C-alpha positions as CSV (number, residue, x, y, z in Angstrom):
1,M,-19.2,6.3,-16.6
2,D,-17.7,9.8,-16.6
3,Q,-19.2,12.6,-14.6
4,Q,-17.8,16.2,-14.7
5,T,-18.8,18.3,-11.8
6,D,-17.8,21.9,-11.1
7,M,-18.8,23.2,-7.7
8,Y,-18.1,26.3,-5.6
9,N,-18.8,27.1,-2.0
10,P,-16.4,29.1,0.2
11,T,-17.4,27.8,3.6
12,L,-15.4,24.6,4.0
13,F,-13.5,24.4,7.3
14,S,-13.4,28.2,7.7
15,G,-9.9,29.3,8.7
16,H,-8.2,26.2,7.4
17,P,-6.1,26.0,4.2
18,Y,-7.1,23.3,1.8
19,L,-5.6,21.5,-1.1
20,V,-8.4,21.8,-3.6
21,P,-9.1,25.5,-4.3
22,Q,-11.4,26.5,-7.1
23,S,-8.7,26.4,-9.7
24,D,-7.6,22.8,-8.9
25,R,-8.9,19.7,-10.7
26,V,-9.4,16.3,-9.2
27,L,-9.8,13.0,-11.1
28,V,-11.8,10.6,-8.9
29,L,-11.4,6.9,-9.8
30,L,-14.0,4.8,-8.1
31,N,-14.5,1.0,-8.0
32,P,-18.2,0.3,-7.4
33,R,-17.5,-3.3,-6.6
34,G,-14.9,-2.8,-3.9
35,G,-15.6,-4.0,-0.4
36,T,-19.3,-4.4,0.2
37,G,-20.2,-2.6,-3.0
38,K,-21.3,0.7,-1.5
39,A,-18.5,3.0,-2.7
40,L,-20.6,5.0,-5.2
41,A,-23.4,5.6,-2.8
42,L,-20.9,6.7,-0.1
43,F,-19.2,9.0,-2.5
44,E,-22.5,10.7,-3.4
45,T,-23.7,11.1,0.2
46,H,-20.4,11.8,2.0
47,I,-17.6,12.9,-0.3
48,M,-19.4,15.1,-2.9
49,P,-20.7,17.5,-0.2
50,M,-17.2,18.0,1.2
51,L,-15.8,18.5,-2.3
52,T,-18.5,21.0,-2.9
53,E,-17.6,23.0,0.1
54,A,-13.9,22.8,-0.8
55,N,-14.5,24.5,-4.1
56,A,-13.4,21.3,-5.9
57,R,-13.9,20.7,-9.7
58,F,-13.7,17.0,-10.2
59,T,-14.2,14.3,-12.8
60,L,-15.7,11.1,-11.5
61,L,-14.8,7.9,-13.4
62,V,-16.6,4.8,-12.2
63,T,-14.5,1.8,-13.3
64,E,-16.3,-1.0,-15.2
65,R,-13.6,-3.6,-15.5
66,P,-10.1,-4.6,-14.2
67,N,-7.2,-2.6,-15.4
68,Q,-9.3,0.3,-16.6
69,A,-7.8,2.7,-14.1
70,Y,-4.3,1.4,-15.1
71,E,-5.1,2.2,-18.7
72,V,-6.5,5.7,-17.9
73,V,-3.5,6.9,-16.0
74,R,-1.1,5.3,-18.5
75,D,-2.7,6.8,-21.6
76,Q,-4.4,10.1,-20.7
77,D,-3.0,13.6,-20.6
78,L,-2.5,14.0,-16.8
79,S,-2.1,17.8,-17.1
80,N,-5.9,17.8,-17.1
81,W,-5.8,17.1,-13.3
82,D,-3.9,18.3,-10.3
83,V,-4.8,15.4,-8.0
84,I,-5.8,11.7,-8.6
85,A,-8.2,10.5,-5.9
86,V,-8.8,6.8,-5.6
87,M,-12.0,5.6,-3.9
88,S,-11.7,1.8,-3.6
89,G,-9.5,-0.7,-1.8
90,D,-5.8,-1.0,-2.2
91,G,-6.1,-2.9,-5.5
92,L,-7.2,0.2,-7.5
93,I,-4.3,2.2,-6.0
94,F,-2.0,-0.6,-7.2
95,E,-3.4,-0.2,-10.7
96,V,-2.9,3.6,-10.7
97,I,0.7,3.5,-9.5
98,N,1.7,0.8,-12.0
99,G,-0.2,2.8,-14.8
100,L,1.8,5.9,-13.9
101,M,5.1,3.9,-14.0
102,A,4.2,2.5,-17.4
103,R,4.2,5.9,-19.0
104,P,7.1,7.2,-21.1
105,D,7.1,10.2,-18.8
106,W,7.0,8.1,-15.7
107,A,9.5,10.2,-13.8
108,D,7.2,13.2,-13.8
109,A,3.9,11.2,-13.8
110,I,4.7,9.3,-10.6
111,K,4.9,12.7,-8.8
112,K,1.2,13.4,-9.5
113,P,-0.3,13.7,-6.0
114,L,-2.6,10.7,-5.1
115,S,-5.4,10.9,-2.6
116,V,-7.0,7.8,-0.9
117,L,-10.7,7.5,-0.1
118,P,-11.4,4.1,1.4
119,G,-14.0,2.1,-0.4
120,G,-12.7,-1.5,-0.2
121,S,-12.2,-4.3,2.4
122,G,-8.6,-3.8,3.6
123,N,-8.1,0.0,3.1
124,A,-4.5,-0.3,4.4
125,L,-3.1,2.9,2.7
126,A,-6.1,4.9,3.8
127,A,-5.6,3.7,7.4
128,S,-1.9,4.5,7.2
129,I,-2.5,8.1,5.9
130,N,-5.1,8.5,8.6
131,Y,-2.4,7.6,11.2
132,Y,0.3,9.7,9.6
133,S,-2.1,12.7,9.8
134,G,-2.5,12.4,13.5
135,H,-6.0,10.8,13.7
136,Q,-7.0,8.0,15.9
137,Q,-7.4,4.5,14.3
138,V,-11.0,4.3,13.0
139,T,-12.8,2.2,10.4
140,G,-15.8,2.5,8.1
141,N,-17.4,5.9,7.5
142,K,-15.2,7.6,10.1
143,L,-12.1,6.6,8.2
144,L,-13.7,7.7,5.0
145,M,-14.6,11.1,6.4
146,N,-11.1,11.6,7.8
147,C,-9.6,10.8,4.5
148,A,-11.9,13.2,2.7
149,F,-10.8,15.9,5.2
150,I,-7.2,15.0,4.5
151,L,-7.8,15.4,0.7
152,C,-9.3,18.9,1.3
153,K,-6.8,20.1,3.9
154,G,-3.6,18.1,3.2
155,Q,-0.6,18.5,1.0
156,P,1.5,16.2,-1.2
157,L,4.1,14.3,0.8
158,P,6.7,11.8,-0.4
159,L,5.5,8.2,-0.9
160,D,7.9,5.3,-0.8
161,I,7.5,2.8,-3.7
162,V,9.1,-0.6,-3.9
163,S,10.3,-1.9,-7.3
164,L,9.7,-5.6,-7.6
165,T,11.4,-7.9,-10.1
166,T,9.8,-11.3,-10.8
167,S,11.7,-12.4,-13.8
168,P,13.9,-10.7,-16.5
169,G,12.0,-7.8,-17.9
170,K,9.0,-8.2,-15.6
171,R,8.5,-5.6,-12.8
172,K,5.7,-4.4,-10.6
173,F,5.6,-1.3,-8.4
174,S,4.3,-1.6,-4.9
175,F,3.2,1.0,-2.3
176,L,2.2,-1.3,0.5
177,S,3.4,-4.8,0.9
178,L,4.6,-8.2,-0.4
179,A,3.2,-11.2,1.5
180,W,3.9,-14.9,1.2
181,G,2.4,-17.6,3.5
182,L,-0.3,-17.1,6.2
183,I,-1.1,-13.4,5.5
184,S,-1.5,-13.8,1.7
185,D,-3.4,-17.1,2.2
186,V,-5.9,-15.3,4.5
187,D,-6.2,-12.3,2.2
188,I,-7.1,-14.3,-0.9
189,E,-8.9,-17.3,0.6
190,S,-11.2,-14.9,2.5
191,E,-12.5,-13.4,-0.7
192,K,-15.6,-15.7,-0.3
193,Y,-16.5,-13.7,2.8
194,R,-16.2,-10.3,1.0
195,F,-19.9,-9.5,1.9
196,M,-18.8,-9.3,5.5
197,G,-16.5,-6.3,5.0
198,Y,-13.4,-6.2,7.1
199,A,-14.6,-9.1,9.3
200,R,-13.7,-11.4,6.4
201,F,-10.1,-11.2,7.5
202,S,-10.9,-12.4,11.1
203,I,-12.9,-15.3,9.8
204,G,-10.2,-16.2,7.2
205,T,-7.5,-16.1,9.9
206,F,-9.4,-18.5,12.1
207,V,-10.0,-20.9,9.3
208,R,-6.4,-20.9,8.1
209,L,-5.0,-21.4,11.7
210,T,-6.9,-24.6,12.0
211,A,-4.9,-26.0,9.1
212,L,-1.7,-24.1,9.2
213,R,0.6,-24.4,6.2
214,T,4.4,-24.0,6.0
215,Y,6.5,-23.0,3.0
216,S,10.0,-24.0,2.3
217,G,12.4,-21.4,0.8
218,R,15.2,-18.9,1.1
219,L,14.8,-15.4,2.3
220,S,17.6,-12.9,1.7
221,F,17.8,-9.2,2.7
222,L,19.9,-6.1,3.0
223,P,19.5,-4.7,6.5
224,A,18.9,-1.0,6.7
225,S,21.7,-0.8,9.3
226,S,24.2,-2.3,6.9
227,S,27.2,-0.1,6.3
228,A,27.0,-1.1,2.6
229,S,23.6,0.5,2.4
230,E,24.4,3.9,3.8
231,T,24.9,5.6,0.5
232,A,21.8,4.1,-1.0
233,N,19.3,4.8,1.8
234,G,17.2,7.8,0.9
235,S,18.7,8.2,-2.6
236,S,16.5,7.2,-5.5
237,P,18.2,6.7,-8.9
238,P,18.2,9.8,-11.2
239,T,14.7,10.4,-12.6
240,D,15.9,11.4,-16.0
241,S,16.6,7.8,-16.9
242,T,14.2,6.0,-19.2
243,V,14.0,3.1,-16.8
244,L,14.0,3.2,-13.0
245,Q,17.3,1.6,-11.9
246,D,17.4,-0.8,-8.9
247,Q,20.9,0.0,-7.7
248,L,20.9,-2.5,-4.7
249,L,19.8,-5.5,-6.7
250,V,21.5,-8.0,-8.9
251,P,19.7,-10.2,-11.5
252,L,17.5,-12.9,-10.0
253,D,19.6,-15.7,-11.6
254,Q,22.7,-14.5,-9.7
255,P,23.5,-15.0,-6.0
256,V,22.7,-12.1,-3.7
257,P,25.6,-9.9,-2.7
258,S,27.9,-11.3,0.0
259,H,26.9,-8.6,2.5
260,W,23.2,-9.6,2.4
261,Q,21.8,-11.9,5.1
262,V,20.3,-15.2,4.1
263,V,17.8,-17.4,6.0
264,E,16.8,-20.8,4.6
265,D,14.0,-22.4,6.5
266,Q,10.4,-23.5,6.6
267,F,8.3,-20.3,6.9
268,V,4.8,-19.8,8.1
269,L,4.7,-16.2,6.9
270,V,6.9,-13.6,5.2
271,L,5.7,-10.0,5.1
272,A,7.6,-7.0,3.6
273,L,5.6,-3.9,4.7
274,Y,6.3,-0.2,4.0
275,Q,3.2,1.5,5.4
276,S,2.0,1.6,9.0
277,H,-1.1,-0.5,8.5
278,L,-1.6,-3.8,6.7
279,G,-5.4,-3.2,7.0
280,A,-7.8,-0.8,8.6
281,E,-7.5,-2.8,11.9
282,H,-4.0,-4.2,11.4
283,F,-1.5,-1.7,12.9
284,A,1.4,-3.7,11.7
285,A,4.2,-1.2,11.6
286,P,3.6,1.5,14.3
287,M,7.3,2.6,14.0
288,I,6.5,4.1,10.6
289,K,5.5,7.8,11.1
290,G,5.1,9.0,7.6
291,P,4.7,7.7,4.0
292,G,8.3,8.5,3.0
293,E,10.4,6.8,5.7
294,G,12.6,4.9,3.4
295,N,12.6,1.4,5.0
296,I,10.9,-1.9,4.2
297,H,9.8,-3.6,7.5
298,L,10.4,-7.3,7.1
299,Y,8.6,-9.8,9.3
300,Y,9.0,-13.5,9.1
301,A,7.9,-16.5,11.2
302,T,9.4,-20.0,10.9
303,S,7.5,-23.2,11.3
304,R,8.5,-23.3,14.9
305,I,6.0,-20.6,15.9
306,S,3.0,-22.0,17.7
307,R,-0.7,-21.3,16.8
308,T,-1.0,-19.7,20.2
309,S,1.7,-17.2,19.3
310,L,0.1,-16.5,16.0
311,I,-3.2,-15.7,17.6
312,K,-1.3,-13.5,20.1
313,L,0.4,-11.8,17.2
314,F,-2.8,-11.0,15.2
315,M,-4.7,-9.8,18.3
316,A,-1.8,-7.5,19.4
317,M,-1.4,-6.2,15.9
318,E,-4.9,-4.6,16.1
319,K,-3.4,-2.0,18.5
320,G,0.2,-2.1,17.2
321,T,1.6,-3.7,20.4
322,H,2.8,-7.0,18.8
323,L,6.5,-6.0,18.9
324,E,6.2,-5.6,22.6
325,Q,5.1,-9.2,23.1
326,N,8.4,-11.0,22.4
327,I,6.8,-13.6,20.3
328,P,9.2,-16.6,19.8
329,H,10.2,-17.4,16.2
330,L,8.9,-14.1,14.9
331,T,11.6,-11.8,13.5
332,H,11.2,-8.1,12.5
333,L,13.9,-5.9,11.1
334,P,14.1,-2.9,8.7
335,V,15.7,-3.6,5.3
336,L,16.3,-1.8,2.1
337,A,16.0,-4.7,-0.3
338,F,15.0,-8.4,-0.1
339,R,14.7,-11.6,-2.2
340,I,12.3,-14.5,-1.6
341,E,13.0,-17.8,-3.3
342,P,10.3,-20.4,-2.7
343,H,11.3,-24.0,-3.1
344,E,7.9,-24.8,-4.5
345,S,5.4,-22.8,-6.6
346,T,2.2,-24.0,-4.8
347,G,1.8,-21.1,-2.3
348,I,0.0,-17.7,-2.6
349,M,2.0,-14.5,-3.0
350,T,0.4,-11.1,-3.0
351,V,1.6,-7.6,-3.8
352,D,-0.6,-4.9,-2.3
353,G,-3.3,-7.5,-1.9
354,E,-3.2,-8.6,-5.5
355,V,-2.2,-12.2,-6.3
356,I,1.0,-12.9,-8.3
357,Q,2.6,-16.1,-9.3
358,C,4.5,-17.8,-6.5
359,S,8.1,-17.7,-7.8
360,P,11.4,-16.0,-7.0
361,I,10.9,-12.3,-6.4
362,Q,13.1,-9.4,-5.2
363,G,12.5,-5.8,-4.4
364,Q,14.2,-2.5,-3.5
365,I,12.7,0.6,-1.9
366,H,12.8,3.9,-3.7
367,R,12.4,6.5,-1.0
368,G,9.9,9.3,-1.8
369,L,9.5,8.3,-5.4
370,G,5.7,9.1,-5.5
371,R,3.4,11.6,-3.8
372,V,0.4,11.1,-1.6
373,I,-1.9,13.6,0.0
374,S,-1.4,13.6,3.8
375,I,-1.0,15.9,6.8
376,A,2.4,16.0,8.5
377,Q,1.8,15.5,12.3
378,G,2.2,18.8,14.0
379,S,1.0,20.8,11.0
380,N,-2.7,20.8,12.0
């Protein structure tokens, strides 16, 4: 369903500059089945009036099937729009970013500013942008209205993107996280509770903690503090290349470089995170202050961690105080690249909340490769 709407009203946020003046054009991609299934109604009642006051001219495309958004941004002439706004959960944003990177002109296309309007269950990127813009942590309609305000008043800021390699010739591009173990188990196995909204994750965590799983494998990583990484940190490969080059990685069938660190163990969870929030109520990386910081924040917990510690971790993560708790057998450190090699293929892996095959995978961050609409703190 396509809907072209041209609106003009000069009264929005009088005295404030805004991103979408009358001449700008916004493509809104909306998933009507995300979260509790109310995204379209919320757009019509909450977002359209704000876009009207912001003088926005927008095209609304309501997706009808998986990968439709991927195909639209991969194939369409993007010069028709100045901003792509995504109203859904994180899954649709994943589609859009990978669609942009699949284009022959990916180096220019990935610079197209993205705006996030939360309409799913997790809404991690929306919560992160809300935090970067100086707003208090909120959920539901309050988060939606904050993000609509950010769209109207914000500006394009650099967005870190992680290039992931799963096998020769197979790559995915991630804006949020890679998870293996407890976090990905909860994310996917709680799908049956989707009707409960964000509460599904609390129920899923409780269920999984009663039957905790461990996963055997090898975790390798390049710390951000490594002297060998100094020249790479903050420097993406030249964007005139036909293929984005991962300068810090070697092929998956080769050993990692000798200056990487390697941990071989039984893991309860491994999480590589590059935004402040893992979900609207999971303030997992409070040290990240903006979308283009340039680090992957790696968390891992071995099988020696207790259920009590895990409960403590998730409760503290709601307010971002978990790193102050000194939780035994939980490790956190910033890295620029990583590799996960499961010893078995029976676990669940997720990229930006989307399931992928549980198999060896590695990734490298590309600082500021994309663009996202946000408000730099101190600029309000």
